[in-house]
C-alpha positions as CSV (number, residue, x, y, z in Angstrom):
1,M,68.5,-72.6,76.7
2,S,69.9,-74.8,73.6
3,E,72.1,-73.5,71.3
4,I,71.1,-72.2,68.4
5,N,71.9,-70.6,65.5
6,L,71.4,-66.7,66.3
7,Y,71.9,-65.3,62.9
8,H,69.2,-67.7,61.2
9,A,66.5,-67.2,64.5
10,S,67.0,-63.6,64.4
11,V,67.6,-61.5,61.3
12,P,65.1,-63.7,59.2
13,V,62.4,-63.6,61.6
14,F,62.4,-59.8,62.5
15,I,63.0,-59.2,59.0
16,R,59.8,-60.9,58.1
17,Y,57.7,-59.2,61.2
18,L,59.0,-55.7,59.8
19,N,57.4,-56.3,56.7
20,Q,54.3,-57.3,58.7
21,I,54.2,-54.3,60.6
22,E,54.3,-52.6,57.2
23,L,51.4,-54.1,56.1
24,L,49.5,-53.1,59.5
25,L,50.6,-49.9,59.5
26,D,49.3,-50.0,55.3
27,K,45.8,-51.1,57.0
28,A,45.9,-48.7,59.8
29,K,46.3,-45.7,57.5
30,C,43.9,-47.0,54.7
31,F,40.9,-47.7,57.7
32,A,41.7,-44.1,59.3
33,I,41.2,-42.9,55.9
34,S,38.1,-44.5,55.3
35,Q,36.8,-43.8,58.6
36,S,37.8,-40.0,58.2
37,M,39.9,-40.0,61.1
38,E,42.8,-37.4,61.6
39,E,46.0,-39.5,61.5
40,A,47.1,-39.1,64.8
41,T,44.0,-40.6,66.1
42,L,45.2,-44.3,65.5
43,L,48.5,-43.6,67.0
44,V,47.5,-42.2,70.0
45,A,45.2,-44.5,70.2
46,G,45.6,-47.7,73.1
47,L,44.6,-50.3,75.3
48,A,44.7,-48.6,78.6
49,D,46.0,-44.8,79.7
50,N,49.2,-46.2,81.2
51,M,50.5,-48.2,77.9
52,F,52.0,-46.8,75.1
53,P,49.9,-45.7,72.4
54,L,49.6,-47.3,68.9
55,G,52.5,-45.5,67.8
56,Q,55.2,-46.0,70.3
57,Q,54.3,-49.6,70.1
58,L,55.2,-50.0,66.5
59,S,58.6,-48.1,67.1
60,T,58.9,-49.8,70.1
61,A,58.9,-53.1,68.5
62,I,61.3,-51.9,65.3
63,G,63.3,-50.9,68.0
64,F,63.1,-54.2,69.7
65,S,64.7,-55.9,66.2
66,L,68.0,-53.8,66.7
67,R,68.2,-54.4,70.1
68,A,68.5,-58.1,69.5
69,C,70.5,-58.3,66.3
70,C,73.2,-55.5,67.0
71,P,74.6,-57.1,69.9
72,L,74.2,-60.5,68.8
73,A,76.2,-59.1,65.6
74,R,78.8,-57.5,67.8
75,Q,77.6,-54.1,66.8
76,D,76.5,-51.0,68.4
77,I,73.0,-50.6,68.5
78,K,71.4,-49.0,65.9
79,N,68.5,-46.2,66.2
80,Y,66.0,-45.5,63.5
81,H,63.4,-44.2,66.6
82,P,61.4,-41.1,64.8
83,E,61.2,-37.4,66.5
84,S,58.0,-37.6,65.7
85,V,55.1,-40.2,65.4
86,S,53.5,-40.4,62.1
87,Y,52.8,-43.0,59.0
88,D,55.6,-41.6,56.8
89,N,58.1,-41.4,60.2
90,L,57.1,-44.9,61.2
91,H,57.7,-45.9,57.6
92,K,60.9,-44.4,57.4
93,Q,62.1,-46.3,60.8
94,I,60.6,-49.6,59.4
95,R,62.7,-49.2,56.2
96,E,65.8,-47.8,57.6
97,T,65.7,-51.1,60.0
98,R,65.3,-53.7,57.5
99,C,67.7,-51.9,55.3
100,Y,70.2,-52.6,58.0
101,L,69.0,-56.1,59.1
102,E,70.0,-57.1,55.7
103,Q,72.9,-55.7,55.2
104,L,73.8,-58.3,58.5
105,R,75.7,-61.7,57.3
106,P,75.5,-65.0,59.7
107,E,79.2,-64.9,60.1
108,Q,78.9,-61.7,62.0
109,F,76.9,-64.1,64.4
110,E,79.5,-67.3,64.6
111,G,80.8,-67.5,68.0
112,A,78.1,-65.0,69.6
113,E,76.6,-68.3,71.8
114,G,79.5,-67.3,74.5
115,L,78.6,-63.7,74.3
116,S,77.2,-62.3,77.9
117,I,74.7,-59.4,77.0
118,A,74.0,-56.7,79.0
119,T,70.7,-55.1,79.1
120,T,67.8,-53.0,80.6
121,A,63.9,-54.1,81.1
122,G,62.8,-51.3,82.4
123,F,64.7,-50.6,85.5
124,A,66.1,-53.6,86.1
125,E,69.6,-54.5,84.8
126,L,69.5,-57.8,83.0
127,E,73.2,-59.8,81.9
128,L,72.1,-62.4,79.9
129,A,73.9,-65.8,78.0
130,A,73.5,-64.6,74.1
131,G,71.0,-67.3,73.3
132,E,68.5,-66.4,76.4
133,Y,68.7,-63.3,75.5
134,L,67.6,-63.4,71.9
135,Q,64.7,-66.6,73.1
136,A,63.7,-65.5,76.4
137,Y,63.9,-61.8,76.2
138,M,64.3,-60.0,73.0
139,L,61.7,-62.0,71.1
140,P,58.8,-62.3,73.7
141,N,59.7,-58.2,73.8
142,F,59.6,-57.5,70.2
143,F,56.1,-59.6,69.7
144,F,54.6,-58.4,73.0
145,H,54.8,-54.8,71.4
146,Y,53.8,-56.1,68.2
147,S,50.0,-57.7,69.3
148,M,50.0,-54.6,71.6
149,C,50.0,-53.1,68.0
150,Y,47.7,-55.3,66.3
151,A,44.8,-55.5,69.5
152,I,45.4,-51.2,69.9
153,L,44.1,-51.7,65.7
154,R,40.9,-54.1,66.8
155,K,39.8,-52.4,69.4
156,M,39.2,-49.4,67.2
157,D,37.6,-51.5,64.6
158,C,40.2,-51.7,61.9
159,P,39.7,-54.5,60.2
160,L,42.1,-57.3,60.7
161,S,42.4,-61.3,60.7
162,K,44.7,-63.2,62.2
163,Q,46.9,-63.2,58.9
164,D,47.4,-59.5,58.9
165,F,49.7,-60.8,62.4
166,D,51.4,-63.2,60.6
167,G,51.0,-63.6,57.1
168,F,50.5,-67.3,56.8
169,H,46.9,-67.2,58.0
170,Q,43.8,-67.3,55.2
171,Y,40.1,-66.5,56.3
172,P,37.3,-65.8,53.4
173,M,36.1,-62.5,53.3
174,G,33.4,-61.9,56.2
175,F,34.3,-64.9,58.3
176,S,34.3,-64.3,62.2
177,F,34.7,-66.6,65.1
């Protein structure tokens, strides 16, 4: 992997997409209310029986931001995983995670390029160079779980667009492909 600034390639990216996750969660809650759904109905929805449901996908994506940044900043991995999955608890997990990430400083990542980081991928035990750890493992896993959240909500007919996912795209009301 080419040498990158590990702080700038991680912390600001995760903070930006934690903000998008929070917006997605707000839209999901509003959608559930508008459809007279129980709070748990969306949070337990999934794409397949053997995949995490929405609430777990959200919590896992949020957790990957800490699993990525803490070792790169030479910190123990923080865990704000809620005891129970609810809209309020997921919002709390986002806030605590974002607050922690906002306190990290670029200096903490200096020289981290030379680190070898041990982690697990399912049942596999990995030892990865810091750049590979971030670029080839952590970022893709974060975006995998975040994408699953978007896909589950779309499957449940929650009205979302690509703008809701990335915050960049814009489409007129009622636009469809």
